[in-house]
N, C-alpha and C positions, 0 to 999 in steps of 0.2 A: 763208483759213479751212481749218483742218485737219479732215478727216473721220476719225473713229475707227471701225475695223471691229469690230463687236460679235462677241465670241467665240461659236462654235457648239459644240454638245455631241454632234454626231452620232458614234456609235461609241464614246462614252465609257461605261464600265460604270456601271450605275445607282447602285451604292454610292458611287462616286467623285463622282457628281453630287450625291448627298444630302450627302456630306461637304462639298462645295464650298458648297452652299446654307447649311448650318449655320454654317460659318466666315464666309461673306460677310455673312450677316444681322447678326452681331455687329459686324463691321467697319463696315458701312454705318451702323449705329446710333451708333457711337462717333466717326465722322468729323464734325467741326464745319463751320461755314460757310466757314472758311478753305480747306477742301478740297472745295468744292462741285462742281467739275468732275470730280474723281476719284470723288466719291460718286455723281454721276449716271452715270458710265461703269460703275461697279460695279453700280449698281441696274439698268442696262439688261442687263448680263450675268446678273445674278440673275434677272431676269424671264424671260430666254431659258432658263435652267436649269430654272426652275419649270415653264415651258411644256413642256420636253422630258420632265420627269418625268410630268406629267399626260398627255402623249401616249402614255406607256408604261403607263399605268394598265390593269390587266387588263380593265376594263369597256370600254376603247377598242380593244382588240386584236382584230383579225379579226372585227369585228362590223359587219354591214351591215344595210340596211333590210329585207332578205329574211329575216333570222334571226327565229325566233319569240321571244317573251318567255319569261322564266324560268317565269312562272306557267302558260304554255301547255304547256310540256313537263314540268313537275313531276309526279311520280306522284300518283295519286289518294290521298286520305286520308279516314278516317272521322271525324277530329276536326273540331270546329266551326271551328277556326282554319285548317283545311286543312293541307297538307304544310308541313313546316318550311322547305323550299327556297323557298316563295313569300314568306318573310319575311326571309331572310338579307340582310345588307347588307355593303358593303365595311367591313372591320374592321381597324383598326391598333392593335396593343397594344404598349405600352412595358413590357417585362419588367424592365428595369434601365436605368441611365443609358446603357448601351452596346448594348442588345439590343432590337430591335423586330421585329414580324412583321405583315405585311399579308396579309389573306386576302380574296379576292373569289370570287364564283360567277357565271359567265356562261354563255351558250349559244354554242357554236362548232360549226359543221358540223351543226347540229340536235341536238347532244348537250350535256348539262350538264357543265361542267368547273369544277374548283376551281383557282384560281391563288394560289399561296403564295409569299411572298418574305420571307426572314429575313436581316437584316443585323446586323453586329457592328462595334463601334468598332475602328479600326485600331490604337489604342493598347493594346488588351488584351494581357496577357502570354501568350506562346506556350504556357506550361505549363498555362494555365487553360482554353484552348479546344481542343476536339477534335470530330471528326465522331462523333456519337453512334452512328449506325448504319452508318457507312462508305458507300462508293459501291456500292450494291447492283447486282448484275448482273441481278436480276429486277425486273420492272415492279412498282411499288408498287400499281398498280390491278388488273391482271389476272394477274400472276404470270408472264407470258411473258418470253422472253429480251429483253434490251435490247442496243442497239448504242451504243458510246461513242466519243467523239472527244476527244482531249486537245490542248491548246494552251498555250504558255507565252508570256506577254507581259511587258512591263516591270513587274517587281515582283509578278506574279501567275501562278498556274497555274489553268487553267480546264478542266473536264471537262464536256462536253455528253453527255447520255444521252437516248436515244429508244427507245420500245418498238416492236417489230416488228409488234405486233398491234393496238394501240390508240393513242389520241392522247397518251398519257403522254410528257412530256418533263421533263427536269430539268437544271439547271446548277449545278455545284459550283465555287465560286471560293475558292482558297486563296492564302495569301501565299507569295511566293517569297523565300527568304532563304538565307543561307549554310547549306550542308548540315550537318546534325547539330546546328544551333542550335535552341532552343525555338520560334522563329518559323517555321522551315521547315515548310511545308504547314499552317500555322495557318489554320483556317476564317475566311473573311471574309463570304461571303454564300451563300445557297442560294435558288434559284428553281425552282418546279416548276408544271406544269399537269397536274392529276390528274383523269381522267374520273370522274364520280360513280358510285358503286355503293351500292345500298340496304343498310341495316344494320338488323336487327330490334331490336337493343338501342337504337339511336338512335331508332327509331320509337316504342318503348315509353317512352323517356325523354321524348320530345316529348309524347306523349299525357298523361303524368303531370304535366308542368310547364306546358304551354301554357294550359290552362284557367284557372289561377290566376296566370298571369304578368302582372305590371304592365308589363313591357317585353317585348312579344312578339318584336320584332326581336333584342333582346339574348339572349333565351332561344334563339331559332333559331340565332344565331351560336355559342352554347355547344354546342348539339347538333352543329352542323357540325364544331366543333373536336374533339368526341369521336370522330366518324367518322374524321377525318383523323389523329387521334392513334393510333387502332387500326391504321391503315394505315402507321404510321411515316412519315407525310408531313409532319409538323410536329415541331418540337423537334429538328431535325436536328443542331443545334450544341449540344454540352454545355459549360456554363460552370461549371467546378469551383470558381471563386472566388466565385460569387454565393450569398449567404445568403438563401434565400427567406423565412425567418421575419423577419429584420431588414431585408430588402430593401436590402441593401448589398453591396458588394464586400469580401470578407474580405482584410485586409491585415496584414502583419507588419513591424515595424521591424527592419532588419538589425542583428544584435548587434555587427557589426564597424564598419560605416561609417555606420549610422543611416539609410540610405535606406529608404523605404517600398516594399515589394514585395508583390505579390499572393501570398496564402498558398500556392497550388500551385507558385509559382515559387521558394519558399525551398529552401535546401540546409542540410544538417546539418553543423555545425562542432563538433569536440570541445571547443573552448575558448570560442568565442563563441555557441554554441547555433544558433538559426535565423539564417541569413545569406542574402544575395542571391547569385545565381550568380557574380557577380564576386568575391565574398569567400570562395568555397567552399574554395580552397586558400590562404587568406591566412596569412601567417607573421608572428609577432611578434618573432622573433629571427633574426639572421643572424650569420655568423662575424665580420662587420665590427664587431659590438657587443662582441666579446671583447677584454679588455685583456690583451695578450700581451707577453712580453719581446721586445725588439727582435731579439735573436739568433735566437729561434724564428721570428719573422716573416720574417727574412732567409732561413731555410732553405726556407720555402714559396716565396719568390721565386727561389731558386737552383735548386731541384729540382722539376720538375713531378710527379715520382713521390711527393713528400712532400706530402700534403694534410692538412687538419685532421681529416677523418674517419679517415684511416689512422693518424694520430698518436693519436687518441682510442682506437682499437682496440688499439694497442700499449700505451698507458698502462693501459687496462682490463685487459689480460692480466697485466701486471706487478703491478698493484694488487690484483687480486681472484682470481688463480689459486689461492692457498692456500685461500680460502673456497670456490672452485669445487670443489676436490678434497674438502674436508671435508664439503660438503653431499651429495656423491655416495657417500661412504663413512662410514657411521655409526660405524665403529670407529676413525676417524681424528680425533684432536683437532686443532683449528685450529692450535694452537701447534706441532704436529708436522707439519703439512702443508708440503710442499716449496715453495720459490720456483720460479717458472717459469724454464725454460732457453731458450736460443736454439732448441734442438731440431733435429731432423733431418727433411729432406723425405721425403715418402712415395714409394712406388714401386709402379707398376702391374704386376701379374704376369700373364703370358699365361695361366697355368693356375690362376689364383685364388690364387697364392702371393705376392701383393703385400703391402705393409705401409702402414699410415697414417703420417702424419707425427707428430712429437712436439713438445712445448713450444709455442713460438709459431708453429711451422710445421705444427702439427696441422690437420686439417680444421676450418674456421671460425676458426682462429687468426689473429692479427694479421699474420703473415708468410706465411700459406698461399697458395700459387699466385701469388706475387708475384715477378716476375723482378727487381725492384729492391729486394728486401727488405734487402739489405746497406746501401743508401743510407739507408733509413728507420731502420734500427737504428743506423747510425753517426751520423746527425744527432741522434737522441735522446740518445746518449752524449755527443756533442760539446757539446750545449747544457745538459748536466747535469740532464736530466729523469729518467734512470735511472742506476743504478750497479751494478757487479759485487759479488756477495756470496759467490761461491764461493772456495775456498782456493787455487786454482791461480794462480800468477803468470805462467805462460808461455802458458796457453791463450788463443787468439785470441777476440775477442768473437763471431766468426762460428762458432766451434766449437759443436757440438751441446750440450756439457755446460756452457757458460757460463751461470751463474745470475744472476738480476736482481732488484733491488728498486727501488722508486720513491723519488725524493727529495722534499723539501718543495716544491721548485720544480716538480717533475713533478705533484704533487698540485694545486698552484695552477693549472697550465696545464690539467689535466684538468677541474677545476671550471669553468674559463672556457669550455671547448669542449664538454663533455658537457651540452649544453643543448637542450631541446626547442624546435624552431623554431615549433611550433604555439602553445604557450602561454608559452614563455620560462622554464619551470621546470627544475629540475635533473633530469637523467636518473638512474635508479637501476639498479644492477647486479642481474641475476637469473640463475638457472639456467633456461634454456628447455628444456623436455622436449617433443619432437615425437613423435607416434605416427602411423604409417601402416599401413593394412591393404590387402593386395593382393587381387586378385580370387580368389585361391586360398585366402583365409582366413588367411594368415600375417600376424602383427603384428610390427612392428619399432619400437623406440624409439631415439631419438638425442638427445644433449644437447649444449648449447653455452653458452658464457658470453656474455652480452649485456648491453647497457645500454639501457634504454628508459624512456619516460614512462608511468607507470601511469595518469595522468589522461587522456591523449590516445590511447593505443594499446591495442589489445585484448590483454589478458593471458591470456585463456582462449578457446579455440575448441573446440567439441564436434565430434567426427567426424560425418559425415553418416549418415543412417539407411540409405542404400543403399551397398553396396560395389560400386564400379565395376570394370571390367576393369583399368583402370590402377591407381588406388589412391585411397583417401579417407583423410583424416587430420585430426588436431587438434593443438593444442598448449596447454601451460600453463606458467606461470612460478612458480618457487619463490624465495623470498628467501634471500639468502646470509647465513651467520653472521659476526659480527664486522666487518661493513662500516662503515667510518667514514671519510669524506673530506670 
């Protein structure tokens, strides 16, 4: 005959035992007669767990036969019902499907103390729960300094607090998760022993309510809760997802994957709206979705310096440079605006006599500060995406004055690649105007040609109200004339 050793729960945190009891009760109920042996073993462990919880009940802690009763040490009262402390009972309140609080009042060391325990479901979202008052360094009862001790166990962080002047103690239990994730430091349980202190408002409330109360004990428990609430000794854990009016957890369906997530745990996505954390950076398009000519794809494989984004910038410059010039110069007609040239690289001057680059090698241009610009330009020419439009027959493509226009093939490739990864929509060319203000009050504007998604990206940013020593600034986008691709 095999003897099974029944599990013990010594040293197991209270909230873990409560979670075990809740899960095991359902399991025992659902096990049929075919699993009678397993059911009996589970029931034996269940009974041990329940007994352990009862042994930890505040009314059983540190109480011996020499301690006076609560009625004997309760302050005197002029009310017919006596002091409210003579009527309080152990009270467990379920605030939501995942939040409960147990409050009891006992005599310990000849003094009245309130014992509070709050627990939360382990499945609550980390963005929903937070310590409402934090881990106070002052005693909630007398205001004296406290001493704290921290410990980290498997899956938990625990901080024990004790007052240096009175019997106040508290234990804060948080979840231990990957640093920076919503679950890291998420509150799990709070337990405190708070010495009683008289409160005039509570006494007045008791006098007004006790005489007509149908349930004297219930009324006394309410008054006790008012006292503890004023001390910030209850409601330690804030649940931002709980709707008190509807008595339910507020949830939202992720606009991308359809998963249901607690409302505080949602993130904003410019295309999908409210999404779960896992879909915050979700993309609907990638370069693999583009239908490109085989010779263009071959260039990407042959040269690491030739990438889809760099090719988009080059085609952008060739396509829209005339419009870019026309929008900046009101006296320049689009038909008279020049085609873009290969351009000349800039030069940094020691005494401020440097020069910016020109053409595609200008600052923010497609070939700016790119040591492999010749490869990129040559591949665009070899695959027939751009063509020369200047009169010179002898000038090299790399010469500064070589002028360029896009081909129909180039337009098609640009349309395939200039796509917003967030929503899959076509990107639009703009003139981006940036303004910066230095700490000395000087303002400076700069412009550049860009392509962006007006639906998913911020087209306007207002400068901050304060001017910092470094700089503050904003930007805006202007549409280009004659754009058609």
